[in-house]
C-alpha positions in Angstrom: -8.9 -1.7 15.4 -6.8 0.3 12.9 -3.8 1.9 14.4 -0.3 2.5 13.1 1.1 0.8 16.1 -0.9 -2.3 15.5 0.0 -2.4 11.8 3.7 -2.0 12.6 3.6 -4.6 15.4 1.9 -7.2 13.3 4.0 -6.4 10.2 7.1 -7.1 12.4 5.7 -10.3 13.6 4.9 -11.4 10.0 8.5 -10.8 9.0 9.7 -12.7 12.0 7.5 -15.6 11.2 7.7 -15.7 7.3 10.9 -13.8 6.6 11.7 -10.6 4.8 11.9 -12.1 1.3 8.5 -13.7 1.7 7.1 -10.3 2.8 8.7 -8.6 -0.2 6.9 -11.1 -2.5 3.6 -10.4 -0.7 4.1 -6.7 -1.5 4.4 -7.6 -5.2 1.4 -9.9 -5.1 -0.8 -7.5 -3.2 0.3 -4.7 -5.6 -0.7 -6.8 -8.6 -4.1 -7.5 -7.0 -4.6 -3.8 -6.4 -3.8 -3.1 -10.0 -6.4 -5.7 -11.1 -9.0 -4.2 -8.7 -8.4 -0.7 -10.0 -8.7 -1.9 -13.6 -12.0 -3.6 -12.8 -13.2 -0.5 -10.9 -12.5 1.7 -13.9 -14.1 -0.8 -16.3 -17.3 -1.3 -14.3 -17.8 2.1 -12.7 -20.3 3.0 -15.4 -22.7 0.5 -13.7 -22.7 0.7 -10.0 -19.1 -0.2 -9.1 -20.0 -0.8 -5.5 -18.4 -4.3 -5.4 -15.3 -3.0 -7.2 -14.9 -0.2 -4.7 -15.0 -2.7 -1.9 -12.4 -4.7 -3.6 -10.2 -1.7 -4.2 -10.4 -0.8 -0.5 -9.5 -4.3 0.5 -6.5 -4.4 -1.8 -5.3 -0.9 -0.7 -5.4 -2.2 2.9 -3.3 -5.3 2.0 -0.7 -3.1 0.1 -0.6 -0.6 3.0 0.0 -3.3 5.6 2.7 -5.2 3.6 4.5 -2.0 2.6 4.5 -0.8 6.1 6.2 -4.0 7.2 8.9 -3.6 4.6 9.5 0.0 5.4 10.1 -1.0 9.1 12.1 -4.1 8.3 14.5 -2.1 6.1 14.5 0.8 8.6 13.8 3.3 5.8 10.9 5.2 7.3 12.8 8.5 7.3 14.0 8.0 3.7 10.4 7.2 2.6 9.1 10.3 4.4 11.8 12.4 2.7 10.9 11.0 -0.7 7.2 11.5 -0.1 7.8 15.2 0.7 9.9 15.6 -2.5 7.2 14.0 -4.6 4.4 16.0 -2.9 6.4 19.2 -3.7 6.7 18.2 -7.3 3.0 17.4 -7.5 2.1 20.7 -5.9 4.1 22.5 -8.6 2.5 20.5 -11.4 -1.0 21.2 -10.1 -0.3 25.0 -10.0 0.9 25.1 -13.6 
């Protein structure tokens, strides 16, 4: 079952087992796979795109899990939240223009 608590717990366990550097590489790898899935979804969406949507969802999940583990391992959750808020503020201004 999806819960933040479960993601954070298993992310911590993954870092304990494989190490922080390995998990950083996993973020890079999963991000690349998400990039590829998004490109395919864009290219093939003129047909049905159902399979590519499934792949995009899978890759987003992988990126979300690995990024969460890095955020926790580096103890930067508050910094990330602060930056997200700044970027959302900027986005809101751009949308209103």
